VMD Tcl script that draws the C-alpha trace (Angstrom):
set ca {
  {162.87 131.88 32.42}
  {161.73 134.08 29.50}
  {158.51 132.06 29.35}
  {157.85 132.49 33.10}
  {158.33 136.29 32.89}
  {155.95 136.49 29.91}
  {153.36 134.42 31.75}
  {153.63 136.64 34.85}
  {153.13 139.79 32.75}
  {150.07 138.27 31.10}
  {148.55 137.36 34.47}
  {149.20 140.86 35.85}
  {147.42 142.44 32.88}
  {144.51 139.99 33.19}
  {144.07 140.63 36.92}
  {144.22 144.42 36.40}
  {141.58 144.27 33.65}
  {139.37 142.04 35.82}
  {139.56 144.42 38.78}
  {138.80 147.42 36.52}
  {135.66 145.74 35.18}
  {134.37 144.56 38.57}
  {135.12 147.94 40.16}
  {133.05 149.77 37.54}
  {130.21 147.34 38.19}
  {130.50 147.95 41.90}
  {130.21 151.71 41.51}
  {127.05 151.42 39.41}
  {125.40 148.87 41.72}
  {122.81 150.12 44.16}
  {122.65 148.76 47.68}
  {119.99 146.08 47.96}
  {117.69 145.57 50.90}
  {118.00 142.46 53.03}
  {114.39 141.51 52.47}
  {114.01 140.15 55.98}
  {111.11 137.75 56.03}
  {108.07 138.20 58.21}
  {105.74 135.46 59.34}
  {106.48 134.78 63.00}
  {107.47 137.23 65.70}
  {110.45 135.15 66.86}
  {112.02 135.47 63.38}
  {111.62 139.26 63.16}
  {114.88 141.07 63.79}
  {115.05 142.69 67.22}
  {115.94 146.26 66.19}
  {116.49 147.28 69.80}
  {119.39 144.86 70.03}
  {120.75 146.10 66.70}
  {120.64 149.74 67.79}
  {122.29 148.85 71.07}
  {125.10 147.11 69.22}
  {125.53 150.04 66.85}
  {126.39 152.27 69.81}
  {129.40 150.05 70.68}
  {132.89 150.61 69.34}
  {133.32 149.02 65.91}
  {136.33 147.74 64.01}
  {136.97 148.80 60.42}
  {138.86 146.73 57.88}
  {140.63 147.66 54.65}
  {138.96 146.59 51.39}
  {140.02 143.33 49.77}
  {140.28 142.49 46.09}
  {137.25 140.70 44.74}
  {137.08 137.05 43.75}
  {134.87 134.10 44.53}
  {135.80 134.10 48.22}
  {136.11 137.86 48.69}
  {133.21 140.16 47.96}
  {133.26 143.91 48.40}
  {130.04 145.61 49.48}
  {128.45 148.11 47.11}
  {129.38 151.77 47.93}
  {126.77 153.91 49.64}
  {126.96 157.38 48.04}
  {124.18 159.91 48.44}
  {122.63 161.10 45.18}
  {124.20 164.33 43.99}
  {127.01 164.18 46.52}
  {129.94 164.88 44.19}
  {132.61 164.79 46.89}
  {131.58 161.32 48.00}
  {131.54 160.10 44.41}
  {135.00 161.51 43.71}
  {136.30 159.96 46.93}
  {134.86 156.62 45.89}
  {136.53 156.85 42.46}
  {139.87 157.57 44.13}
  {139.35 154.58 46.41}
  {138.64 152.32 43.45}
  {141.73 153.56 41.58}
  {143.89 152.99 44.65}
  {142.39 149.53 45.05}
  {143.11 148.81 41.38}
  {146.75 149.78 41.80}
  {147.02 147.80 45.02}
  {145.64 144.62 43.49}
  {147.80 144.93 40.38}
  {150.93 145.44 42.45}
  {150.09 142.61 44.82}
  {149.27 140.24 41.97}
  {152.52 141.09 40.19}
  {154.68 140.54 43.26}
  {152.81 137.38 44.12}
  {153.12 135.88 40.65}
  {156.84 136.61 40.48}
  {157.40 135.26 43.99}
  {155.48 132.08 43.20}
  {157.92 131.29 40.42}
  {160.71 130.90 42.97}
  {158.87 130.00 46.21}
  {158.65 126.31 47.18}
  {155.33 124.77 46.30}
  {153.12 123.07 48.93}
  {153.74 119.31 49.24}
  {151.50 117.05 47.14}
  {148.42 115.72 48.92}
  {147.58 113.00 46.41}
  {148.07 110.15 48.91}
  {146.04 111.77 51.67}
  {142.70 110.07 52.15}
  {139.50 111.76 53.32}
  {135.97 110.41 53.54}
  {133.43 111.80 51.10}
  {130.93 113.93 53.01}
  {127.35 114.33 51.90}
  {126.39 117.71 53.27}
  {123.25 117.86 55.38}
  {120.33 119.21 53.36}
  {117.37 121.32 54.39}
  {114.56 119.29 55.92}
  {110.92 120.28 56.15}
  {109.51 120.63 59.67}
  {106.18 119.38 58.32}
  {107.79 116.07 57.37}
  {110.76 115.86 59.79}
  {110.08 117.91 62.92}
  {112.79 116.11 64.93}
  {116.54 116.49 64.41}
  {118.74 114.02 66.33}
  {122.53 113.75 66.41}
  {125.48 112.97 68.67}
  {127.75 115.74 69.92}
  {131.50 115.53 69.46}
  {134.53 117.64 70.37}
  {137.04 116.47 67.77}
  {139.37 119.23 66.58}
  {141.45 117.35 63.99}
  {139.99 119.12 60.96}
  {140.93 122.63 62.09}
  {144.57 121.72 62.83}
  {144.80 119.89 59.51}
  {143.35 122.86 57.62}
  {145.83 125.13 59.40}
  {148.67 122.83 58.34}
  {147.64 123.03 54.68}
  {147.40 126.83 54.77}
  {150.76 127.18 56.53}
  {152.31 124.93 53.87}
  {151.21 127.43 51.24}
  {148.11 125.75 49.83}
  {144.34 126.05 49.85}
  {142.89 123.19 51.97}
  {141.29 120.23 50.25}
  {137.48 120.61 50.44}
  {137.09 117.07 51.79}
  {139.44 117.85 54.70}
  {137.06 120.48 56.09}
  {134.57 119.32 58.72}
  {132.52 122.30 59.85}
  {131.74 121.10 63.38}
  {135.42 120.39 64.10}
  {136.43 123.80 62.79}
  {133.91 125.55 65.05}
  {134.60 123.39 68.10}
  {138.35 124.03 68.06}
  {137.69 127.29 69.89}
  {136.61 128.16 73.43}
  {133.23 129.74 74.17}
  {131.92 131.57 77.23}
  {128.92 129.35 77.86}
  {127.55 129.14 81.42}
  {128.99 126.45 83.70}
  {126.74 123.52 84.71}
  {124.88 124.35 87.91}
  {121.96 121.93 88.25}
  {123.72 118.68 89.08}
  {124.42 117.72 85.48}
  {128.03 117.63 84.20}
  {126.96 119.64 81.12}
  {124.84 122.76 80.57}
  {123.06 124.14 77.48}
  {122.28 127.60 76.10}
  {121.07 129.02 72.77}
  {121.11 132.14 70.60}
  {119.38 133.18 67.36}
  {120.28 135.69 64.64}
  {120.16 136.49 60.93}
  {122.35 134.11 58.89}
  {125.35 136.18 57.67}
  {125.51 134.44 54.28}
  {121.76 134.59 53.59}
  {119.76 137.46 55.19}
  {116.48 135.68 54.43}
  {117.56 132.81 56.65}
  {118.30 132.59 60.36}
  {121.13 130.97 62.30}
  {120.40 129.13 65.56}
  {123.18 128.15 67.94}
  {123.04 125.51 70.67}
  {125.97 125.74 73.07}
  {126.95 122.99 75.51}
  {129.50 123.45 78.28}
  {131.10 120.63 80.31}
  {132.15 120.96 83.92}
  {135.83 121.80 84.45}
  {136.17 119.09 87.08}
  {135.10 115.45 86.72}
  {134.94 112.57 89.16}
  {138.21 111.18 87.78}
  {140.17 114.34 86.90}
  {141.57 114.71 90.43}
  {142.29 111.01 90.87}
  {144.75 110.51 88.03}
  {144.97 108.56 84.79}
  {146.28 105.29 83.35}
  {147.58 106.06 79.87}
  {148.83 103.59 77.28}
  {150.70 105.28 74.44}
  {150.34 103.41 71.15}
  {152.97 104.87 68.85}
  {153.39 104.21 65.14}
  {157.11 103.67 64.48}
  {156.77 102.36 60.91}
  {158.78 103.69 57.98}
  {156.05 106.17 57.00}
  {156.68 108.00 60.32}
  {160.31 108.73 59.39}
  {159.81 112.46 58.89}
  {160.50 115.58 60.99}
  {156.77 116.33 61.28}
  {155.97 112.81 62.52}
  {157.98 110.70 64.98}
  {160.36 113.46 66.23}
  {157.39 115.79 66.79}
  {155.51 112.97 68.46}
  {158.34 112.26 70.92}
  {158.61 115.95 71.85}
  {154.83 116.11 72.29}
  {154.73 113.20 74.72}
  {157.64 114.70 76.64}
  {155.42 117.78 77.06}
  {152.59 115.55 78.26}
  {154.78 113.74 80.78}
  {155.91 117.06 82.23}
  {152.31 117.94 83.01}
  {150.97 114.64 84.35}
  {150.33 114.16 88.07}
  {152.53 112.04 90.35}
  {149.76 109.44 90.74}
  {149.45 108.93 86.98}
  {150.87 105.88 85.24}
  {151.95 105.31 81.62}
  {152.93 102.48 79.30}
  {154.34 102.57 75.75}
  {153.45 100.17 72.95}
  {154.88 100.57 69.46}
  {154.11 98.91 66.16}
  {155.89 98.65 62.83}
  {156.20 95.27 61.13}
  {155.03 93.84 64.47}
  {153.82 95.22 67.78}
  {156.00 95.43 70.86}
  {155.96 96.63 74.47}
  {158.62 99.32 74.92}
  {157.62 100.37 78.44}
  {155.44 98.36 80.82}
  {153.06 100.29 83.12}
  {155.31 102.77 84.94}
  {154.57 105.53 87.49}
  {155.15 109.05 86.16}
  {157.55 109.63 89.06}
  {160.04 107.35 87.25}
  {160.53 110.03 84.61}
  {164.09 109.06 83.61}
  {163.01 105.54 82.70}
  {160.10 106.89 80.61}
  {162.24 109.42 78.76}
  {164.82 106.74 77.95}
  {162.07 104.62 76.42}
  {160.95 107.54 74.25}
  {164.53 108.32 73.22}
  {165.02 104.73 72.01}
  {162.27 104.99 69.39}
  {163.10 105.02 65.68}
  {161.04 104.64 62.52}
  {161.26 101.76 60.05}
  {159.33 98.86 58.57}
  {155.72 98.29 57.55}
  {152.64 99.18 59.62}
  {150.84 96.48 61.61}
  {148.29 98.83 63.16}
  {145.75 96.16 64.09}
  {148.29 94.15 66.10}
  {149.39 97.33 67.87}
  {145.84 98.22 68.88}
  {145.26 94.72 70.26}
  {148.43 94.82 72.34}
  {147.71 98.34 73.61}
  {144.30 97.28 74.91}
  {145.87 94.24 76.58}
  {148.36 96.49 78.38}
  {145.65 99.01 79.26}
  {143.59 96.30 80.93}
  {146.60 95.22 83.04}
  {146.92 98.72 84.51}
  {143.17 99.37 84.61}
  {141.78 101.26 87.61}
  {138.02 101.82 87.73}
  {138.44 105.00 89.83}
  {140.58 106.89 87.28}
  {140.63 107.68 83.58}
  {141.80 104.72 81.48}
  {142.95 105.81 78.05}
  {144.81 104.52 75.00}
  {146.33 107.33 72.90}
  {147.08 106.19 69.35}
  {149.47 108.45 67.42}
  {149.92 107.68 63.72}
  {149.57 108.93 60.16}
  {147.01 106.14 59.70}
  {148.90 104.39 56.92}
  {148.21 100.78 58.07}
  {149.31 98.13 55.59}
  {149.96 94.89 57.49}
  {147.50 92.54 59.24}
  {144.11 93.89 60.27}
  {143.98 97.20 58.39}
  {140.53 97.57 56.79}
  {138.20 100.17 58.31}
  {135.48 97.61 58.99}
  {137.86 95.14 60.70}
  {139.46 97.85 62.83}
  {136.09 99.29 63.82}
  {134.79 95.89 64.93}
  {137.94 95.22 66.95}
  {137.79 98.55 68.76}
  {134.06 98.29 69.50}
  {134.70 95.01 71.30}
  {137.64 96.46 73.23}
  {135.83 99.61 74.42}
  {133.44 97.48 76.49}
  {136.32 97.05 78.93}
  {135.99 100.71 79.97}
  {139.13 101.88 78.18}
  {138.73 104.90 75.88}
  {140.71 105.30 72.65}
  {141.75 108.77 71.45}
  {143.59 109.33 68.17}
  {146.28 111.82 67.23}
  {146.94 112.14 63.52}
  {150.04 113.71 62.05}
  {152.09 114.19 58.92}
  {151.36 115.22 55.34}
  {151.38 113.63 51.93}
  {150.04 110.25 53.06}
  {147.82 111.24 56.02}
  {144.89 108.80 56.27}
  {142.22 111.02 57.82}
  {139.32 108.72 56.97}
  {140.85 105.88 58.98}
  {141.55 108.19 61.93}
  {137.89 109.18 62.10}
  {136.77 105.55 62.10}
  {139.14 104.71 64.96}
  {138.19 107.68 67.16}
  {134.43 107.25 66.71}
  {134.61 103.52 67.42}
  {136.85 103.97 70.48}
  {134.67 106.41 72.48}
  {137.48 108.95 72.25}
  {138.49 112.17 70.54}
  {140.39 112.81 67.29}
  {143.15 115.44 67.20}
  {145.67 116.43 64.55}
  {149.20 117.38 65.62}
  {150.88 119.81 63.24}
  {153.31 121.69 65.52}
  {154.91 121.98 68.94}
  {152.43 124.76 69.70}
  {149.52 122.40 69.14}
  {151.25 119.86 71.40}
  {151.40 122.47 74.14}
  {147.67 123.11 73.73}
  {146.71 119.44 73.88}
  {149.11 118.31 76.60}
  {149.62 121.42 78.70}
  {147.04 124.22 78.70}
  {144.13 121.89 77.86}
  {145.43 118.64 79.33}
  {142.41 118.03 81.58}
  {139.93 118.12 78.70}
  {142.27 115.98 76.57}
  {142.46 113.19 79.17}
  {139.26 113.30 81.22}
  {135.69 112.72 80.04}
  {132.87 114.74 81.65}
  {130.02 112.93 79.86}
  {129.82 110.15 77.29}
  {127.29 109.20 74.62}
  {125.97 112.77 74.50}
  {122.95 113.08 72.20}
  {120.84 116.05 71.16}
  {117.27 115.98 69.89}
  {115.51 119.14 68.71}
  {111.83 119.51 67.94}
  {111.20 122.59 65.79}
  {108.04 124.68 66.09}
  {106.22 124.51 62.69}
  {104.69 127.94 63.37}
  {108.18 129.47 63.39}
  {110.32 127.17 61.22}
  {109.59 125.96 57.70}
  {112.90 124.16 57.07}
  {116.15 123.59 58.93}
  {119.65 122.35 58.17}
  {122.21 121.05 60.66}
  {125.64 122.47 59.84}
  {128.21 119.68 60.06}
  {127.93 116.51 62.18}
  {127.13 114.48 59.05}
  {128.67 111.34 60.52}
  {126.82 111.84 63.81}
  {123.22 112.16 62.54}
  {120.92 109.63 64.20}
  {117.39 108.33 63.83}
  {114.86 109.91 66.17}
  {114.27 106.62 67.96}
  {118.02 106.31 68.73}
  {117.86 109.22 71.15}
  {116.59 107.13 74.09}
  {118.23 103.91 72.99}
  {121.17 103.64 75.38}
  {122.71 100.91 73.24}
  {123.36 103.47 70.49}
  {126.83 104.95 70.83}
  {127.47 108.68 70.54}
  {130.19 111.28 71.22}
  {132.08 112.19 74.37}
  {132.76 115.61 75.91}
  {135.98 116.25 77.81}
  {136.16 118.19 81.07}
  {135.88 121.94 80.44}
  {135.02 121.57 76.77}
  {132.51 123.85 75.08}
  {130.62 122.45 72.08}
  {128.62 124.27 69.41}
  {125.88 123.05 67.07}
  {124.52 125.40 64.41}
  {121.28 125.23 62.44}
  {120.44 127.30 59.37}
  {116.74 128.09 59.54}
  {114.25 129.00 56.82}
  {111.51 130.87 58.71}
  {107.86 129.94 58.30}
  {105.78 132.19 56.08}
  {108.48 132.86 53.47}
  {108.47 132.07 49.77}
  {110.83 129.17 50.49}
  {108.24 127.32 52.56}
  {107.72 123.93 50.85}
  {104.32 123.23 49.33}
  {103.37 120.09 51.23}
  {99.75 119.06 51.59}
  {98.82 116.62 54.35}
  {95.51 115.00 55.11}
  {96.25 114.63 58.81}
  {97.65 117.97 59.98}
  {99.47 118.46 63.25}
  {98.13 121.28 65.41}
  {100.02 124.59 65.41}
  {101.20 125.55 68.93}
  {99.23 128.29 70.66}
  {99.68 130.42 73.76}
  {103.13 130.45 75.34}
  {104.34 127.60 73.10}
  {103.73 129.77 70.03}
  {106.77 131.93 70.91}
  {109.12 128.96 71.08}
  {111.54 128.34 68.24}
  {112.41 124.80 69.32}
  {112.44 122.34 72.19}
  {115.91 120.92 72.89}
  {116.58 117.68 74.76}
  {120.02 116.40 75.78}
  {120.83 112.87 76.90}
  {124.15 111.64 78.28}
  {125.79 108.98 80.45}
  {128.25 109.38 83.27}
  {131.78 108.30 82.18}
  {131.39 105.05 84.14}
  {127.63 104.67 83.65}
  {125.34 102.75 81.31}
  {122.04 104.56 81.90}
  {121.14 107.68 79.94}
  {120.25 110.88 81.83}
  {118.06 113.48 80.14}
  {117.26 117.19 80.53}
  {115.78 119.90 78.30}
  {116.04 123.51 77.15}
  {113.60 125.87 75.39}
  {114.79 128.10 72.55}
  {112.80 131.34 72.93}
  {115.39 133.95 71.94}
  {114.09 136.41 69.35}
  {116.12 136.83 66.16}
  {118.55 139.72 65.94}
  {121.12 141.07 63.50}
  {124.30 139.00 63.58}
  {126.20 142.08 64.81}
  {123.92 142.20 67.86}
  {124.21 138.50 68.66}
  {126.38 137.15 71.45}
  {130.13 137.18 70.80}
  {130.00 133.37 70.85}
  {127.48 133.18 68.00}
  {129.34 135.83 66.01}
  {132.58 133.87 66.31}
  {130.99 130.49 65.57}
  {129.27 131.96 62.51}
  {132.59 133.34 61.21}
  {134.31 129.96 61.50}
  {131.27 128.23 59.99}
  {131.26 130.67 57.05}
  {134.94 129.95 56.36}
  {134.13 126.23 56.45}
  {131.33 126.69 53.91}
  {133.79 128.44 51.60}
  {136.65 125.98 51.97}
  {134.42 122.91 51.65}
  {132.78 124.40 48.54}
  {129.34 124.01 50.11}
  {126.29 124.31 47.88}
  {124.77 126.43 50.68}
  {127.59 128.99 50.65}
  {125.23 131.86 49.72}
  {126.97 135.25 49.84}
  {129.83 134.02 52.05}
  {133.19 135.71 51.58}
  {136.58 135.83 53.25}
  {136.05 139.56 53.80}
  {132.88 138.86 55.78}
  {134.65 136.19 57.84}
  {137.58 138.49 58.58}
  {135.40 141.46 59.48}
  {133.31 139.49 62.00}
  {136.31 137.67 63.46}
  {138.18 140.94 64.02}
  {135.14 142.54 65.64}
  {134.86 139.67 68.14}
  {138.61 139.48 68.80}
  {138.61 143.22 69.54}
  {136.36 142.42 72.53}
  {137.49 138.88 73.40}
  {141.06 138.19 72.34}
  {142.92 134.92 72.83}
  {145.80 133.19 71.07}
  {143.64 130.76 69.05}
  {141.38 133.50 67.71}
  {144.32 135.74 66.84}
  {145.86 132.83 64.93}
  {142.57 132.29 63.06}
  {142.68 135.87 61.77}
  {146.28 135.41 60.65}
  {145.29 132.27 58.74}
  {142.52 134.16 56.90}
  {144.92 136.94 55.99}
  {147.43 134.38 54.75}
  {144.80 132.41 52.84}
  {143.46 135.43 50.92}
  {146.38 135.90 48.46}
  {146.59 132.12 47.95}
  {142.99 132.05 46.78}
  {143.61 135.07 44.55}
  {146.59 133.29 43.01}
  {144.41 130.27 42.18}
  {141.95 132.54 40.41}
}
mol new
graphics top color blue
foreach p $ca { graphics top sphere $p radius 0.5 }
foreach p [lrange $ca 0 end-1] q [lrange $ca 1 end] { graphics top cylinder $p $q radius 0.2 }
display resetview
C-alpha cells in the first residue's frame, strides 16, 4: 500500500510538471494560418458558406488537458492587450490545478477500481490502411458498400469496461455507419439514392474531405410480406457467461415480440454437435417458441460448421421466395470442433448462399471474442455483422431498427468513382479495406459485394489532396490524358453505383456528379460534420498514420455542435463515450 501511494504521488507531480511546461509553450505559440491550397476553384473554400455558418448559434466547450489525443488550440490574444493576457494566465493556472486534481483522484481511484477484462484471446484481422493513390496513375476507385455496425458496438463495450479499445478492433466505416443520416429518400425508381458533400479535412487543413451518402428505401418488396428466420445459436461452454447466452435469449425474446403474425422462426443450436431445438414455427405460437428458448443452456465444445450446415438445411425447408429468408448466427466465434477454419467456413457459406438464404452474424462476449471469424462469415453469407453488448443494443437491432436488420433493399452494391485530375492530385478511401475491388469488377455481376438493409443510410469518405499543391506527386507520362474542359472542369468526381434487387442476378447502374464546392467543415452539412467527427475518432483509436492533427477535443467539439441541432440517443451516447474515454487515455499517458 505504501508503494502504491508513493507511485501515485510521483505520477501527480509528473503530470503537473508536464501540464506546466506545455501550458507555457501554448501561451508563447502564435496562431498559424491554415495555408489553404489553391489550384482549382472547386477546392477553394466557399467563404460565403463559412460566414453564413458563423451567424448561427455555436456551442462552446471547456478546455481539456493536453496529451496525444487531446490538443488545445493556441490562445488568440491581441498584442498589448494586458487584460486578455492576464485572463489567459489565470485560465492556464486554473487548468493546471484542474488537471493535477483530476490526475490525483484518477490515480488513487485506479488503485482500487476493477481493471478491464483481459483481451488477449480476442482475435482481430490485421488491417492494412488504405493509402493515398495518385489520380494520374489510378483515376478509378472501386469498392463494395456495407452497413455492418459490429465495430462501433465492440468499441463501446471496451470503453464501458474501462479500457482504451484495441486499435485492430476499430473499423472506420463501421464506426461511421452505426449512425443515422438525413440523406434524401430514393425517388427515381431505384431502391437507393446518392448524395455528396465536400469540405476542408478537419485533421489536415491542406486536404479536403469528400462524402458520398447512400440512402435505402424504408420499404422493400419483402418487408411487408414477412420473414422466415432460422436462429443458429451457439450454446457451447464458451457462451456460459452473463454477457453471452442469457443476453442472447433476452435479445431474441425482444425480436419475437416485434415480429409480424405471418413470420415464421426455427431454432438450431450447436455445441459438441448440432441439433434442432425448434422446427419451423409460426410466430403466433409464441408460448412454444419461448419454451424452446428457456430450455437452452451452455456447455461443451463448439461445432460451428455442423451448426451452419444444419441451419441452412432448416432454412431451405421453410423457404418462401416471396419473403425474406434469413439465418441469424449468434456466437462469440470460438469454433473448435469440425469445420472451423476461415477458408473452410467461407467456402461452405458461399455454396449455401446460392439458395437465396442470407446469413447475418451477431457477435457477443469479451475475452475470447473472435471478430476476424465473424467478419469472414458475414461477408461470405451476403448478410450483416452486428455486435451485441447490451439489452439496449438488442432493442435497437430487434425493435426500433428491426426492418433494416431483417430486410434487404439492395444487394451487391458497388461504387466506382472517377476523380477529375484537374481538381484532385491524390485520394484515399477511409475504411472499407476489405471491400476494395478491381476496377473491372464493378460491372462483373459474378463478383459479390455488400448488402444494404431497408432504411439504412451508408457513408463513404475520401480524403483528398487537391491538385496544384506541393503534395502533388511528380509523375511524368509519355501518353497524357486530356484535362477536362468546359462544364466538366468544375466536377470533382463522377460517381457510379451498381446494385441488384434482393431476388435478382442482373446489376442495375446509375450515376451522380460531385460538383459541390469546398467549404469550411463548420459550414458543411450536419451529416458530413458528424461523419467527420466519428471518422476522426476512428483515426485516433486505430492509431492511423494519417491521423494528422486529430484530437479528442476536436471530435467532441464537432459532435456537440451537431447534436445541439440534431439530437438523438445514439449521438448523445457517442458524446458520453468520448467524455468517458478522455481520462482513460490520460491515465495511459
